[in-house]
C-alpha positions in Angstrom: 27.3 81.8 -13.5 31.2 81.9 -14.3 32.0 84.0 -17.6 35.1 84.5 -18.6 36.1 83.4 -14.7 34.0 86.2 -13.4 30.7 85.6 -11.6 27.3 86.6 -13.2 24.6 85.7 -10.6 21.2 86.5 -11.5 18.8 89.3 -10.6 14.9 89.3 -10.1 15.2 93.1 -11.1 16.4 94.0 -15.0 20.0 94.9 -14.8 20.8 97.6 -17.7 24.5 98.8 -18.8 24.4 101.6 -20.7 27.8 102.8 -22.8 27.3 106.6 -23.3 29.9 106.9 -26.2 32.6 109.8 -26.1 31.0 111.3 -22.4 33.7 111.9 -20.0 32.5 113.3 -16.6 33.0 117.3 -17.6 29.9 116.7 -19.8 27.8 115.6 -17.2 29.0 118.1 -14.8 28.2 120.9 -17.6 24.8 119.6 -17.8 23.6 118.8 -14.4 20.5 121.2 -14.5 19.2 119.5 -17.4 20.0 116.0 -16.0 17.8 115.8 -13.0 17.7 112.2 -13.5 21.1 111.2 -13.9 21.6 113.5 -10.9 19.4 111.8 -8.6 21.5 108.6 -9.4 24.4 110.4 -8.7 23.3 111.5 -5.1 21.2 109.0 -4.1 23.3 105.6 -5.9 26.7 105.4 -6.6 29.3 107.3 -8.7 32.9 106.8 -9.3 35.7 107.8 -12.0 36.9 104.4 -13.8 39.4 103.3 -16.6 38.7 102.6 -20.0 41.5 100.0 -22.1 43.6 101.4 -24.3 43.6 102.3 -26.9 40.5 104.2 -25.8 38.2 103.4 -28.9 34.8 102.4 -29.4 35.3 98.5 -30.3 38.1 97.5 -28.2 36.2 99.0 -25.3 32.4 98.1 -25.8 34.1 94.4 -26.6 35.6 94.1 -22.9 32.4 95.8 -21.5 30.5 92.8 -22.8 32.9 90.3 -21.9 34.4 91.5 -18.6 37.7 90.9 -19.5 40.6 93.4 -21.2 41.7 92.9 -24.8 44.4 90.7 -24.2 41.9 88.3 -23.4 39.1 88.9 -25.6 41.4 90.1 -29.0 39.6 93.1 -29.4 42.5 95.7 -29.7 41.0 98.2 -31.9 38.4 99.4 -34.9 40.6 98.5 -37.5 44.1 96.4 -37.6 46.5 95.0 -39.8 45.6 91.0 -40.3 48.4 89.2 -40.5 47.6 86.2 -42.1 45.8 87.8 -44.9 48.2 90.7 -45.3 45.4 92.9 -45.1 44.2 96.2 -43.1 40.3 95.3 -42.2 37.7 96.5 -39.7 37.6 94.4 -36.4 34.3 94.3 -36.6 33.7 90.4 -37.2 33.0 88.0 -34.4 36.0 85.7 -35.9 38.5 87.8 -33.8 36.7 87.3 -31.0 38.5 84.8 -28.3 36.0 84.6 -25.6 31.8 84.2 -25.4 30.4 87.6 -24.3 28.7 87.5 -21.0 25.2 88.4 -23.0 25.3 85.7 -25.3 26.3 82.7 -22.5 23.5 84.7 -20.1 21.1 84.3 -22.9 21.7 80.5 -23.6 21.2 80.0 -19.6 17.6 81.2 -19.0 18.2 85.0 -19.2 16.1 86.9 -21.4 18.9 89.3 -23.1 18.0 92.6 -25.3 20.8 94.7 -27.0 20.2 97.9 -29.0 23.9 99.7 -30.5 23.4 103.3 -31.9 26.0 101.9 -34.7 25.5 98.9 -36.7 29.5 98.5 -37.1 29.5 96.9 -33.1 26.1 94.8 -33.8 28.1 91.6 -35.0 29.9 91.0 -32.5 27.4 91.7 -29.8 25.1 89.5 -31.4 27.5 86.6 -31.8 26.0 83.7 -30.6 22.8 85.9 -28.2 19.7 84.3 -28.0 18.2 87.1 -28.0 17.0 90.8 -29.5 20.2 92.7 -31.1 19.5 95.5 -33.3 21.3 99.1 -34.6 19.7 102.1 -34.8 21.6 102.8 -37.5 19.7 100.3 -39.2 17.0 99.7 -37.2 14.5 99.6 -40.5 16.3 96.5 -41.7 15.6 94.5 -38.5 14.4 90.7 -38.7 12.9 88.4 -36.3 15.6 86.2 -37.8 18.8 88.2 -37.7 17.7 90.5 -35.0 15.0 88.8 -32.9 12.6 91.9 -33.7 11.0 93.2 -36.5 8.9 96.1 -37.3 11.1 97.9 -34.9 10.7 101.9 -36.2 6.6 101.5 -36.6 5.9 98.6 -34.2 8.0 99.5 -31.2 9.3 103.0 -31.9 6.2 104.7 -33.9 8.9 106.5 -35.9 11.7 106.4 -38.7 15.4 106.0 -37.2 17.7 109.5 -37.5 20.7 109.4 -39.3 23.9 107.9 -38.1 24.9 112.0 -38.1 22.2 113.2 -36.1 22.8 113.5 -32.7 19.4 111.9 -32.1 20.3 108.4 -33.2 21.9 107.5 -29.5 18.5 109.1 -28.1 16.6 106.6 -30.0 18.7 103.9 -29.0 18.3 104.8 -25.3 14.9 105.4 -25.7 14.3 101.7 -27.6 15.6 99.9 -24.5 12.7 102.1 -22.5 10.1 101.3 -25.0 11.5 97.1 -24.9 11.4 97.3 -21.4 7.6 99.1 -21.0 6.5 96.3 -23.3 8.2 93.0 -21.8 10.7 91.5 -19.0 14.5 91.3 -20.2 17.1 90.1 -17.4 19.6 91.6 -18.9 19.9 94.9 -21.4 22.5 96.5 -23.3 22.6 99.8 -24.7 25.5 101.8 -26.2 25.2 104.9 -28.3 27.7 107.0 -30.4 29.8 109.8 -29.9 29.0 112.2 -33.0 28.1 114.8 -30.4 31.0 114.6 -28.5 33.2 114.7 -31.0 31.6 118.1 -32.5 30.7 119.9 -29.5 32.4 120.6 -26.4 31.0 119.9 -23.0 28.6 122.7 -21.9 27.8 124.0 -25.1 23.7 124.2 -25.9 24.3 121.4 -28.2 25.7 118.9 -25.8 23.5 119.8 -23.3 20.2 119.6 -25.6 21.4 116.2 -26.4 22.4 115.3 -23.0 19.0 116.4 -21.5 17.2 114.1 -23.9 19.3 111.3 -22.9 18.6 111.9 -19.2 15.1 111.9 -19.7 15.2 108.1 -21.2 17.3 107.5 -18.5 15.1 108.2 -15.8 11.8 106.3 -18.3 14.6 102.9 -17.4 14.5 104.0 -13.8 10.9 104.4 -13.4 10.5 100.4 -14.5 12.2 99.6 -11.7 15.7 98.2 -13.5 18.7 98.6 -11.8 21.1 100.9 -14.3 24.7 101.4 -14.8 25.9 104.3 -16.7 29.9 104.0 -17.7 31.7 105.2 -20.8 34.0 103.4 -23.6 36.2 106.9 -23.8 36.5 110.2 -23.0 37.3 113.1 -25.5 39.7 115.9 -25.9 40.1 119.1 -28.6 43.1 118.2 -30.9 43.8 121.5 -32.2 46.3 124.3 -32.9 45.9 127.6 -31.5 44.1 128.5 -35.1 41.6 126.0 -35.0 43.1 123.4 -37.2 43.7 119.5 -36.4 47.0 119.3 -34.5 48.6 115.8 -36.5 51.9 114.4 -36.3 52.1 112.0 -39.8 54.1 109.5 -38.4 54.1 107.4 -41.5 55.2 110.0 -43.7 57.7 111.4 -41.3 59.8 108.1 -40.6 59.6 107.5 -44.2 62.1 110.6 -44.3 64.0 109.1 -42.1 64.4 106.1 -44.1 62.5 104.1 -41.7 59.8 102.0 -43.8 56.8 101.2 -42.1 53.0 100.4 -42.2 51.4 102.6 -39.7 47.9 101.2 -38.6 45.3 103.7 -37.0 42.6 101.5 -34.8 40.3 104.5 -34.9 39.4 103.9 -38.3 36.0 102.9 -39.0 33.4 103.8 -41.5 32.3 107.0 -39.4 35.1 109.2 -40.6 33.2 112.5 -40.6 33.4 112.0 -36.6 37.0 112.0 -36.6 38.9 111.9 -39.9 40.6 108.5 -38.6 42.8 110.6 -36.0 43.1 109.9 -32.6 45.4 109.5 -29.9 46.8 106.0 -30.8 48.6 103.8 -33.4 50.6 101.4 -34.1 53.1 100.3 -36.3 55.1 97.7 -38.6 58.5 97.9 -39.6 59.8 96.7 -42.6 63.4 96.3 -41.1 62.6 95.1 -37.5 66.5 96.2 -36.8 65.4 99.8 -37.0 62.7 99.2 -34.3 65.5 101.6 -31.2 65.8 104.1 -34.1 62.5 104.7 -34.9 61.4 104.6 -31.1 63.8 107.2 -30.3 62.7 109.1 -33.3 59.0 109.4 -32.4 60.0 109.8 -29.0 61.5 113.1 -30.4 58.6 114.6 -31.8 56.5 117.2 -30.5 52.9 115.8 -29.3 54.2 112.3 -28.9 54.0 111.3 -25.4 54.4 107.5 -24.9 56.2 105.0 -27.5 56.1 101.3 -26.6 57.5 97.8 -27.8 55.0 95.1 -28.7 56.2 93.4 -25.3 55.9 96.5 -23.6 52.6 97.5 -24.8 51.1 94.0 -23.9 52.6 94.3 -20.2 51.4 97.7 -19.8 47.7 97.6 -21.4 47.2 94.0 -21.3 47.1 93.9 -25.1 47.3 90.8 -27.6 50.9 90.8 -28.8 49.6 89.1 -32.0 47.9 92.5 -33.4 49.5 95.4 -32.6 52.7 95.5 -34.2 56.2 96.1 -33.3 55.5 99.6 -31.7 52.8 101.2 -30.1 52.6 105.3 -29.9 50.5 107.4 -27.8 50.1 111.1 -27.9 49.5 113.7 -25.8 46.2 115.2 -24.6 46.1 117.6 -27.8 47.7 116.2 -30.5 46.2 113.1 -33.0 48.5 110.5 -34.8 48.3 110.3 -38.8 49.7 108.2 -41.6 50.2 110.9 -44.6 48.1 113.9 -45.3 46.9 112.1 -48.0 45.5 109.2 -46.5 43.3 110.9 -45.0 40.0 113.0 -45.6 41.0 115.9 -43.6 38.4 118.3 -45.2 36.1 116.5 -43.0 37.7 118.2 -40.0 39.6 121.1 -40.9 38.1 123.0 -37.9 37.5 121.9 -34.2 38.9 118.1 -34.5 38.2 116.4 -31.1 39.2 113.0 -30.7 40.5 110.6 -28.3 42.5 106.9 -28.2 45.5 107.5 -25.9 45.6 107.5 -21.7 44.5 111.4 -21.6 40.8 109.4 -22.8 40.6 106.8 -20.3 38.9 108.2 -17.6 35.2 108.0 -17.7 31.9 108.0 -14.9 30.7 104.9 -13.3 26.9 105.7 -12.5 24.5 103.6 -10.7 21.4 104.6 -9.9 20.9 102.3 -7.0 23.2 102.4 -3.7 26.1 99.7 -4.2 27.1 97.5 -1.3 29.6 98.6 1.1 32.1 96.3 -0.8 31.5 97.7 -4.1 31.1 100.9 -2.9 34.5 101.1 -1.7 35.6 99.1 -4.9 33.7 101.9 -7.0 35.8 104.8 -4.9 39.2 103.0 -5.4 39.8 104.3 -8.7 41.2 101.1 -9.2 37.9 99.9 -11.4 37.3 99.3 -14.7 34.6 100.2 -17.2 34.5 96.4 -18.3 34.2 96.0 -14.6 30.1 97.3 -15.6 28.3 93.8 -15.5 30.3 92.5 -12.4 29.3 95.5 -10.5 25.5 95.6 -12.0 25.5 91.7 -11.1 26.8 91.2 -7.6 27.1 94.7 -6.4 23.5 95.4 -4.8 
């Protein structure tokens, strides 16, 4: 079957795509003693490093993974954007922003039994768009209905326990566990399980909290493996510390700084979402709209002079370099270095929530992520994975064609 111009033949075995939000390879490397199942996948299956889409945020990458194509084609280029028609800043979590169908929806309408579990409810509407199957969030598992989600009584009937809160590390464990419990009950052809990155925002690789969390994830990956599924694990982005020497956030408030240069702008930070405890809406990528377009080169030169600002691209340059939809990204696209974040003005952000130990993502330094399969890929697909040119949104193409 061709979906968005890529082939997805049907498998006899269940194929499961897992997106471990914010989990760069150092997390697994530092947790290898407590992740025996994932280590077995790496050693006996297939493993390589791939690149996420830019911006390296949740919505663009999850939707790239489930459409198999980059933002230029699927339309999703942030968690948040400036809707030029509405003249309003809006969350990009409505299916109306999708320009192509998802792999999951098309398969579900063509003799494939499909189940999707997301930790964060913000993804659910887009993941469920035109999906004939199960799709619910761990965040609101208690509200799942047959009509809306294809399943009911999740907490007592499926899980046997209440869901954790969205800022509880184990909400992601609940998500992977739900996938295993669904598969224990009945056969599915395709599953997609996508977690949240609260742990990665708060704890560095190798920390006790990170390793405890990953050990519990590993248990449920092992249970999925026991059920005979072909599993592919990747991530939407990595994560880095974004702090000064004293531990406070390292931020360039570019809207305020440009205003001081008499350059009036509207800065949009596509990391913005309802979960500000994670990151305070501070990430490594931003886009801006100029009030006076004739100031474009002045704005670009000034931004490049700022400490920690690494790349500034015009709309067309960003479209070409990062395969972004030009009608949704503004006049300039700005990316920071590995240790800096981009802000609007100090007043716009709730900095109290991230005053110590900020860890975040968004730019090219968070783009490299692992892709791990529990079974050995064919020679052709093994070489593709090892080439370093594959993308996280190749996940379902590999799962469907690589074995």
